C-alpha positions as CSV (number, residue, x, y, z in Angstrom):
1,M,21.1,-26.6,-9.6
2,E,18.9,-24.0,-11.1
3,K,18.6,-20.8,-9.1
4,H,14.9,-19.6,-8.5
5,Y,14.7,-15.8,-8.3
6,V,12.4,-14.1,-6.0
7,K,9.1,-12.5,-7.3
8,H,6.7,-10.4,-5.4
9,N,3.4,-10.5,-7.4
10,P,0.4,-9.6,-5.2
11,L,-1.7,-8.6,-8.1
12,N,-1.0,-11.6,-10.1
13,K,0.3,-9.7,-13.1
14,P,2.0,-11.4,-16.0
15,E,5.7,-11.9,-15.0
16,D,7.0,-9.7,-18.0
17,Q,4.8,-6.7,-16.7
18,L,6.7,-6.8,-13.3
19,P,9.5,-4.1,-12.9
20,V,12.9,-5.8,-12.4
21,I,15.2,-5.2,-9.4
22,Y,18.7,-5.9,-10.7
23,G,21.4,-7.5,-8.5
24,Y,24.9,-7.3,-10.0
25,C,28.4,-7.7,-9.4
26,E,30.4,-4.5,-9.7
27,G,33.6,-6.3,-9.3
28,G,36.3,-6.0,-6.9
29,Q,39.0,-8.5,-5.6
30,L,38.6,-12.1,-4.9
31,S,36.9,-12.5,-1.6
32,N,36.0,-8.8,-1.7
33,L,33.5,-8.4,-4.3
34,V,30.9,-5.6,-4.4
35,G,27.3,-6.7,-5.1
36,K,24.8,-4.0,-5.7
37,L,21.0,-3.7,-6.1
38,I,19.2,-1.2,-8.4
39,A,15.6,-0.9,-9.4
40,E,14.8,-0.6,-13.2
41,D,13.6,2.8,-12.6
42,G,17.1,3.8,-11.4
43,K,16.7,3.8,-7.5
44,F,19.7,2.3,-5.6
45,L,18.5,-0.3,-3.2
46,G,21.5,-1.6,-1.4
47,Q,24.9,-3.4,-1.7
48,H,26.9,-6.1,0.0
49,I,30.4,-7.2,0.1
50,C,30.9,-10.9,-0.9
51,S,33.5,-13.5,-1.0
52,S,32.2,-14.7,-4.6
53,E,29.4,-14.1,-6.9
54,G,27.7,-17.3,-5.9
55,W,26.9,-15.9,-2.5
56,M,25.5,-12.7,-3.9
57,Y,22.3,-14.4,-4.9
58,G,21.3,-14.9,-1.4
59,D,23.2,-12.1,0.2
60,L,21.4,-9.5,-2.2
61,G,18.0,-11.3,-1.7
62,I,17.9,-12.4,-5.3
63,T,17.2,-16.0,-4.3
64,D,16.2,-15.6,-0.7
65,P,12.5,-14.6,-0.2
66,D,13.2,-14.3,3.6
67,S,15.9,-11.8,3.3
68,G,15.1,-8.6,5.1
69,R,15.9,-6.5,2.0
70,H,12.5,-7.4,0.5
71,K,10.7,-4.9,3.0
72,D,12.5,-2.1,1.2
73,F,11.8,-3.7,-2.2
74,K,8.0,-4.0,-1.5
75,E,8.0,-0.5,-0.4
76,H,9.6,0.7,-3.7
77,Y,7.4,-1.6,-5.8
78,P,4.3,-2.4,-3.8
79,E,2.4,-3.9,-6.7
80,G,5.1,-6.3,-7.4
81,Y,8.6,-6.8,-8.8
82,R,11.0,-9.7,-10.0
83,M,14.6,-10.2,-9.1
84,Q,17.2,-10.7,-11.7
85,F,21.1,-11.1,-11.2
86,V,23.7,-10.0,-13.8
87,S,27.1,-11.5,-13.4
88,Y,30.3,-9.1,-13.7
89,N,31.0,-10.6,-17.2
90,H,27.6,-9.5,-18.4
91,V,27.2,-6.1,-16.7
92,K,28.5,-3.9,-19.5
93,H,26.3,-5.6,-22.2
94,H,23.2,-6.1,-20.2
95,V,20.5,-3.6,-21.8
96,G,18.2,-3.5,-18.9
97,L,20.7,-3.0,-16.2
98,Q,22.4,-0.6,-18.3
99,D,19.2,1.5,-18.6
100,A,18.7,1.3,-14.9
101,L,22.3,2.7,-14.3
102,V,21.7,5.6,-16.7
103,K,18.5,6.6,-14.9
104,H,20.4,6.4,-11.6
105,M,22.7,8.9,-12.9
106,V,20.2,11.4,-14.2
107,P,19.2,14.1,-11.6
C-alpha cells in the first residue's frame, strides 16, 4: 500500500516549491528506534521512540494529517510545507536531509 505524505499548502504553490520537513530514522535497537523531525532550514521539530520504522510514518506525523505535531509545523512554515520520510538505510546518502542536518549544526 502506498503511503500518502501530508502536505500543507494554503497558497496552492507548486509542490516542488514547498519546503520539506524530513522525518527520518536515526537508528537504535529493535523496538527502540529513534525517529526525528527536521525542517529543511535546519530547525529540529521533534522526535519519537518507535518499535519499527513502519510506525514512524504516523507517529511523526508524516502520514497523519491529524497529528498534533502539525500545529508546530504550520507555525514554522505558515505558507506551507510537505513531509518526507527517509529510512535508516538512506539517511547518509539523502542530499536534502544531509543539507538540513548541516544547517542544524551551524550556529
